[in-house]
N, C-alpha and C positions, 0 to 999 in steps of 0.2 A: 504494500500500500504506500503510495507516494504522497507526502505532505509538503506543501509549498507555503512559505511564510513571506509576508510583506507587511508594511505598516501603513496606517492611514490616520489622519488627524480630522476629527469632526466633533461637532457639538451634538450630543445625543439628545433628541428632542423630548419634550414633555409627552406624557401619556395620561389620560386621553387628550389628544389635541382638540381644540386649541388651548384648553385650560391647563392648570397646574404649572409646575416649573420643570425645566430640563434637568436631567440627571446631574449635570454639572453646569456651572455658570459660564464656562469657557470651553473651547474645544480641547479634547484630550487625545492622546496618542493611543491607538490600539494596535496590537499585533493581530494580523488577519491570517487565518489558517484555511487553506483549501486542500481538500482531499480529492486527488484527480479522479478517483473512481466514484465520487459522490458529487457529480456536477449540480450546480444550482444551489449549493449550500456553502456558506462562508461562516466560519466560527471566529468570533471576535474575543480578544483577551485584553484585559487591563493587567499588564505585567510590569510592576505590581500595581494594585489599586492604592495601597498605602504602605508605608514602613514606619510603624510607631508614630511618634510625634516628629520624626525627622523629615518625612516627605509624604505628600498626599496629592493625588491628581485632581482634587477639588481646589488646589491652590493655583490660580491662573498663571502666576509667574513661573511655575515649574512644571506645569501639566504637559508641555511638549517634551517628548523624549527623542533624542537623536540616536537611533539604533544603527549599528554597523553590522554587516554580514560577517559571519564566522566561516572558517574553513569547513566546518561540518554542515554548512547550509542553513545554519541557524541565525539568530539575531542576538546582539549584545548591546546593552545600554549601561552607561556608567554616569554617576552623579556624586559630587562631593558637596556636603552642606557647608554653611558658613562656620559651623562649629568643628569641622574636620572629620565628620563621619562620612565614609565612602560607601556607596551602594552600587552593586553590579547586579543586573538582572539579565538572565540568559535563557533563551529558548532553543533547545536542540532537538531537531526531528530525527526519529528513527523509524523502524518498521512498525507502523500503526501506533506508535507511542511518541508523544511530545514531552520532553523532560524540561521542567521549569526549575531554575535555581536562582535564588536571590541571596547574594552574599553581602554581609554587612561587616565592615572593618572600622573599629572604633579608634580613630586617631585624634579624638578630642581630648580635652584635659580632665575628663572625669568619666566614671563608669556610666553605662546606660542601663536603666532599669525597665523591666517588663517590655522587652523589645518584641513586637509582633509584626507580622507581614500578612497581607491578604492579596491573593490573585483571583481574578474574576473571569469566568468562562461564560460567554454570552451567546444566545441562540437566535436573536431576532432576524438575522440574515441567513439563517438555516431553516427554511420553512418546513422541511421534512423532520425537524427535530424540535422546533420551538413548542413549548408546552406551557400553556397558561392556566390549566385546570388541575395540575398536580397529578394527573392520572398516569403519566409516563415517567415520573421521577421516582427513583427507588433508593432506599437505604435499608440497611439490615438492623433490626432491633430484636432483642431476645432470640437471636439465632435464626430469624426468618427475614427474608427479603420482602418488603412491603412497599407499595406505592404510597406517596405522601397523601394521596386522596383517601386511601383506605385508613390511614392513620388519623384523618380528620383533624388537622391542625387548627388552632384557634385564629390563625392569621394567614394572609397570603404571602408572608415573608418569614416562614417558621425556621427557628434554629433548634437543632437537635444536638445535644452535648454528649460527649463521651462520659462514661460513668465517672463521677467524682470531679468533673471539670467545669460544671455549671457555676458561674460566679454568683456569689451571694449579693453583690452590689448591683447586679443588672447591667454591668458594663463589659464590653469585649473590645479587643483590637484597639481602635483609636479612642476609646473611652466613651463611646456613645451610650446614652441611656436607652437600652434596648430590652430591658427585662420583660416588657409586655409581649415580646416576640419569642421568648424562651419556652420551649415545649417541655412537658414533664417526661415524655417518651425519650429514652436514651438510645443513641446510636452505638452499636458494638462492632462496627467495621469502618475503616477510614474511607471507603469508596462510596461515592454518590453517582448514580447512573441515570442518564437520560436515554430512553429507548425511542428510536425513530417511529414514525407513524406506520411504517410497514411491519414493525415488530422484529425486523431482521437485521437491524443495524443499531449500534449503541455508541454513545460518547460517555465516558466516565472519568472521574478524577479522584485522586487520593493523595493526601499529603503524607510526608514521612512519619510525622508524630502528631496525628490529628487531635484537635481539641473539640471541634464541633463541625457539623455539616449544615448547610442551608441552601434553599432555593428561593429566589426572589421573583415572584410573578406579579408583585404589586405594580411594577413598572414594566409594561409590555415591550418597551424598547431596551430592556436589559435581559429579562428572563434568564438569569444567570444561576449557575451552580457553584458552590464553594465547598472545599474540604480544607479547613483552615488549621494550620499547624499551631501547636501550643506555643505560647510566648516563651522567650528565653528570659529567665528572671533577672540575670545580670550579665552584661557584656563588658568585660574589663577593658581598660586601656590597652591598645595594641592587639586586641583579640579580634579574630574573625569568626563569625558564625554563619552558617548556611541554612536556608530554609528550602526544602526540596519538595517537589510535587510532580506528579505525572498526569498526563491527560491521555486517555485510551480511545482510539478510534477503531471500532471492532465490527467486522462483518459477522453478525450473529446476534443472538438474543442476550438477555440479561445474564444467563449462566455463562455464556461465552465471554462476556466482559469480565465477570468475576474470575474466570480461568486465565484471561490475559493478565489481570492483576497478579494472580498467584504465580504465573510463569515469570513475570518480571521480578517479583519478590525473591524467587529462588535463584536469580542471577546476581549481578553485582549491585552494590548500593545505588541509590537513586542518582546521586550527583558525582559521578566519576569524571 
């Protein structure tokens, strides 16, 4: 399976138009992924969407990302904050797998606390995968794969936490007050899967050390899935930490996507 990557800058509009506000107040850079065997579908990534309090693509002055092409056919972006924290985000295509790595090097004058990273995989430009009713988005809970629709979440932006990782203060990632979106159902697997409308193709994603999974169908111009890695409590001075995630593009059903995940896990680590 051949994956091709390129970038685009755009302002993601409001939904439903013409009311509401756009997803961001300024254009953002997206990594666009095309699967040659799946024409008519483009998968859009915010890589990353945010890096703790260091960088966020809602900040208009830094939202544009200058990616360069790598020798592996992937894309690499680098950014250094005014405090001296360096971020590198890299997307590396493989056979039906896209590996995402966000590296943070702390060259500032103090330790960084609760460093978190989010990557966002979006489906509005992939009509054979976009799912606004939760029926084709799957997670595993209590050992069984269930659609989010069957789980009957209380919002259209539900967060499912790994056992023991649900924050008591209702905050995640960038510190947002999101407790009203936190489900009591717990995820027991790092993979979240979107099954195509034909039931024979899937896109799934899993982070290396997941804390929670969620799907956003509140904004139909995002329709994104997330497998978010647990925050690193402390990044010391001169230390580098890496947040790793894979995106799976699978010809097959849900079980085939799970098998692709397991096959990848039996090989080398995520970010080699």
